[in-house]
C-alpha positions as CSV (number, residue, x, y, z in Angstrom):
1,X,0.0,0.0,0.0
2,X,2.9,2.3,0.8
3,X,4.3,1.7,-2.7
4,X,0.9,2.6,-4.3
5,X,0.7,5.9,-2.3
6,X,4.3,6.8,-3.1
7,X,3.7,6.2,-6.8
8,X,0.6,8.2,-6.7
9,X,2.3,11.1,-5.0
10,X,5.3,11.0,-7.4
11,X,2.9,10.8,-10.3
12,X,1.0,13.9,-9.1
13,X,4.2,15.8,-8.5
14,X,5.5,14.9,-12.0
15,X,2.2,16.0,-13.6
16,X,2.2,19.3,-11.7
17,X,5.8,19.9,-12.7
18,X,4.9,19.1,-16.3
19,X,1.9,21.5,-16.2
20,X,4.1,24.2,-14.6
21,X,6.8,23.7,-17.3
22,X,4.1,23.8,-20.0
23,X,2.7,27.0,-18.5
24,X,6.2,28.6,-18.5
25,X,6.8,27.3,-22.1
26,X,3.5,28.8,-23.3
27,X,4.2,32.0,-21.4
28,X,7.6,32.2,-23.0
29,X,6.0,31.6,-26.4
30,X,3.5,34.3,-25.8
31,X,6.3,36.7,-24.8
32,X,8.3,35.7,-27.8
33,X,5.4,36.4,-30.2
34,X,4.8,39.8,-28.5
35,X,8.4,40.7,-29.0
36,X,8.4,39.6,-32.6
37,X,5.3,41.6,-33.3
38,X,6.8,44.7,-31.6
39,X,10.0,44.3,-33.7
40,X,7.9,44.2,-36.9
41,X,6.0,47.3,-35.9
42,X,9.3,49.1,-35.0
43,X,10.9,48.1,-38.3
44,X,7.8,49.3,-40.2
45,X,8.0,52.7,-38.5
46,X,11.7,53.0,-39.3
47,X,11.0,52.1,-42.9
48,X,8.2,54.6,-43.1
49,X,10.4,57.4,-41.6
50,X,13.2,56.5,-44.0
51,X,10.9,56.5,-47.1
52,X,9.4,59.8,-45.9
53,X,12.9,61.3,-45.6
54,X,13.9,60.0,-49.1
55,X,10.7,61.5,-50.6
56,X,11.5,64.9,-49.0
57,X,15.1,64.8,-50.3
58,X,13.8,64.0,-53.8
59,X,11.4,66.9,-53.7
60,X,14.2,69.2,-52.6
61,X,16.4,67.9,-55.4
62,X,13.6,68.5,-57.9
63,X,13.2,72.1,-56.7
64,X,17.0,72.6,-57.2
65,X,16.9,71.2,-60.7
66,X,13.9,73.4,-61.6
67,X,15.6,76.5,-60.4
68,X,18.8,76.0,-62.5
69,X,19.1,78.0,-65.6
70,X,19.3,75.6,-68.5
71,X,19.0,78.3,-71.2
72,X,22.7,78.4,-71.7
73,X,22.7,74.7,-72.6
74,X,19.7,75.0,-74.8
75,X,21.0,77.9,-76.9
76,X,24.7,77.4,-77.5
77,X,26.5,80.6,-78.6
78,X,28.7,80.5,-81.6
79,X,32.3,81.4,-80.6
80,X,34.7,81.7,-83.6
81,X,37.5,79.3,-83.5
82,X,40.9,80.8,-82.9
83,X,42.9,81.4,-86.0
84,X,45.5,78.8,-86.8
85,X,49.0,80.0,-86.0
86,X,51.8,78.4,-88.1
87,X,55.3,78.9,-87.0
88,X,58.3,77.9,-89.1
89,X,61.9,78.2,-88.7
90,X,62.7,78.6,-92.4
91,X,62.5,82.0,-94.1
92,X,59.5,82.6,-96.3
93,X,60.2,82.6,-100.0
94,X,58.3,84.8,-102.5
């Protein structure tokens, strides 16, 4: 009878330990899922901020390009080529 009671007590203790371990495991899983979700939200906010900054920089660059004076490039001015200079060391013959 003592063996039966001892086995029963050990069995109950093992079951309780297993349930407690299961609870800790499921609590850990829940915490892990919450952390992963928070990481995803943080990364999304960072990406949104980065894309917003890139968009603003592109707008600023567009304004800079629009304010440049491209008339000089569109209408080239004709500059006469310099006259060719020929130098010789021999005396000219007429």
